[in-house]
Phi, psi and omega in degrees: 000132178282130178263133179287143179291129182289129180261145178289148176294140183240140173225121178052033174085004183250149173273125183301142176268185177296154186297335183279347182270144179239151180301124179099347179289164173277141182248138180265127180267169183297330182272015176066009178278144180261128180250124180272129179269114180270122181304134180254136182275115178224137180283139175221161182255152171245173180288338183269317181206187182249054180285157181258147175210165182269134178295129181097348179261134184297138176249096188294133175081006181243133174248164180295126185259168180297325181293326177299319182289314183299324183262014180295139181288349180232151180290157179277148168048032176075009180280077189268019180278358168226139189262331184249143186292332183260014181281135176283141181281141173282169180300319180295320180293322179296317180296320180293318180295319180296319181294323180295320183272358185290136178288139179295138179283152178288159181297321181299314180298321180295319179297314179300317180301314182290325177297314179299318180297318179295320179297315180297314180296322178296316179298316179294322179296317179294317179298319178296319178296318179298312181297317179299315179298320180294316180296316180297311180296317181299319179293330177285321189277308193258168179261133181100174181290135180296339181287349174282004180296341179291343180280168183219058184289142176293154179287150174293149188227160172270187184292345178263007177080020181249149176251122188248131182244134172255121180249123182243132179242132177234176180241035183296339181268007180250096183303135177086355180286122179289136181067036185296334182271357178284142179274078183287345175240122179221133185214143172252130173240123182244128186238138172251113184291335182274311181284344182058053175225165180217144176232143178217148175211152181265147178260123180301129183294337182264013177299125185272123186223168172267130184278330186078008178198168181277124174239186181302323182275357183111208181273357175210154183172197181286141189295337183291352179271341193292321187307307181286326180297325185295333179193117184261010180291166183241017178268167178298323179292324176299320179298317178295324178294318178299315180299313183298317181293321180290323174302316182295316181296310182290324177299321179293319182296317186261003178069038184238147168266105183263113185275333188229151176225150177217137179240123180236152171266155187296333181302330183300328179298310180299314186292315183287326177294318176295327181297332180256017178062037174090166181225160178254120185238134176275103184263128180226128177287147182276159177055042174079006179293148182280003180176201183225136175218132173213116184266015184296339186252357189282353175298337180297334178244025180057036178059028176261005179216175178233116177275332179228090175210109185218143167280162176299134179140186182272129180232141177271121184246136170276181185299318183296314182288328175295321179297313182291325176297322180293342182257347187288132176216018175065037185274346182237125177284150358282147181207155172201162178080002180229042186294339179265011173052244185299328180295320177293321178298318180295322178297317180293325176298318178296320179295320179296317179299316180293319180296320178294318179302317180295317182290318183294330182270000178290153186298329181292337182267316185292345176258004182259101183297326179298314180294317181296319180295324177293319179297315180298317180297317180297316180293322181298328181273335192233007181231134173228137184211168175253017172293138180275152181298331179292346184256356185297314182298324178296315179296317180298319180294318179295323179300326177277329184280328183282118181285157179300325180290346179256012173255119187238146177254144179248125179261131178272355183230038179298146179298126177080355182215041183281137174252001175231154176209162175262156180182186180255137172228106190070235179261359186262145171270118188227172171252139182215164175300148179300333180282350179128166183301130178065010180263099190257356187300312180297320179298315181297318179296321179297314180295317180300313181299320180293316184283323183279316184261348171060227186296333178299315180288322181297317177292320181046046180296124181298130183236136173253129179252126181238139181261111178246016185268339187084353179273121183295132175087354182294319181300315180295319180298317181290324179295322179296320178297318180295317180298320179293342178260012173094000180281151184261087179275121184253345182205139177234134180196186177265145178287155176303156180305141179151176179262129178240091186281336179281142180297318180220131172238131180236128178246132178252134178248116186092172185240017177260200180058053183298321182295318179292320178301312180295319182295318179292322177297315180294323185289316186256347177065035180236163175272125182283132182272144177251008178280174181292129179291159184284020178207158178270134182231167178300149183296342179276344183292138181245340179219142172238124180243123179247125177261122180246179180057129186293340181269011183291129172221142178227165179270000000 
């Protein structure tokens, strides 16, 4: 670095002498000769007037004034960046002058300043990393520019106002896993943005279907083969093509318009569950078993541990144990509590999904940037979907708005009301509709009733409709309206003799069937009676509705 040559301080054009010398004194030279300083007459100004005085002669009562400095022919203190006394300072010159005259900061203040600066930079760095991670993951996961996330577009809907998602799970991220590209986990999630409710059901991986194209098994086989068979390419567009084709196939089988598809790898379960510090799952063994055991995964610890062994009840699971529970189907002895094999596995998958949703939406997680960044990273690596970025905020808002009590599961193998069954087709053990192989009409009607009529259909509370109006055919007409709205009318008849002055009387037997109770109250605008109805009915009946007055009409 070049050092600038130090200039002597100047005052009024003179170089300062030694401190012992005074203006006007005699100076001794090296040759000992004495030089007499003869006062020279020069005019100078004072702050009061422009009087003249002799240089070297004392001016009594006068001090150096501001005007003397301002009009000095030379700059003060070596500040030679301006040459003329009346020149205005530039912004740069003012900053330099201010910096020159600035008092030095104390060491303590400097340390505090740097600590604050480091904290701010660290925060900005973390925020930048978080934003970068979100943008990267978002571009991998969703369709469209991630910057469209500021939008809040409504979800696409079917004719019933529902948005349907197909979720497919594979094990492609598990090296050595046989059949890693098969979609062994398949689930439909249906959301109503207006009612703020959700329904979900699992699709049996062994459901035997027609592919409409040649796959490894031929032109027909188990549905878990179709996703990869439909398109084996490895580009992003190939992935979108696979999703679209699988949505169409499954939508046709179940009578659904499926607007969205998502493909996840199994690792995402472990990572997102660990990101929220585990989840609480209510584990119940099937067919009266006191718990669940599956030793299929214990080879990882040389069978010295248990990855899936639980008593009935709520258990806190970390990511690894949640992953293995989601895969358990009792395929390796000894085992218990999983007698329905894949059906039990699908139920546990739904429970894990719900438990994660509850934990992820809790206040402690949504305000935890570390947890959120881990979730985003996991999804970015293991999730692909055709959801648009403009729809992300809508989905996030719905996830928070839909209460756990408004999330319902649909079972395809309910006791006494199964629409699916297992059986043999050729040499294969497969799952098929209860009505027979490739017979989907009953299945489609079942799904429609559940999604359109919801809890009313699920409860299917038996209702008796009685005509007390005297108008022929009124009872049948009202019963048809109820049936078309999802109510379970089991008997139509005439009311006992008497006067029925009220347009509608509703009697409830028992205190369950809350959804049906609310729906009937909303529909007819009456208070439901809990007293004994004016007629005797079968013990299974839960509601008696009597229509009176001949001018009665309802919607």
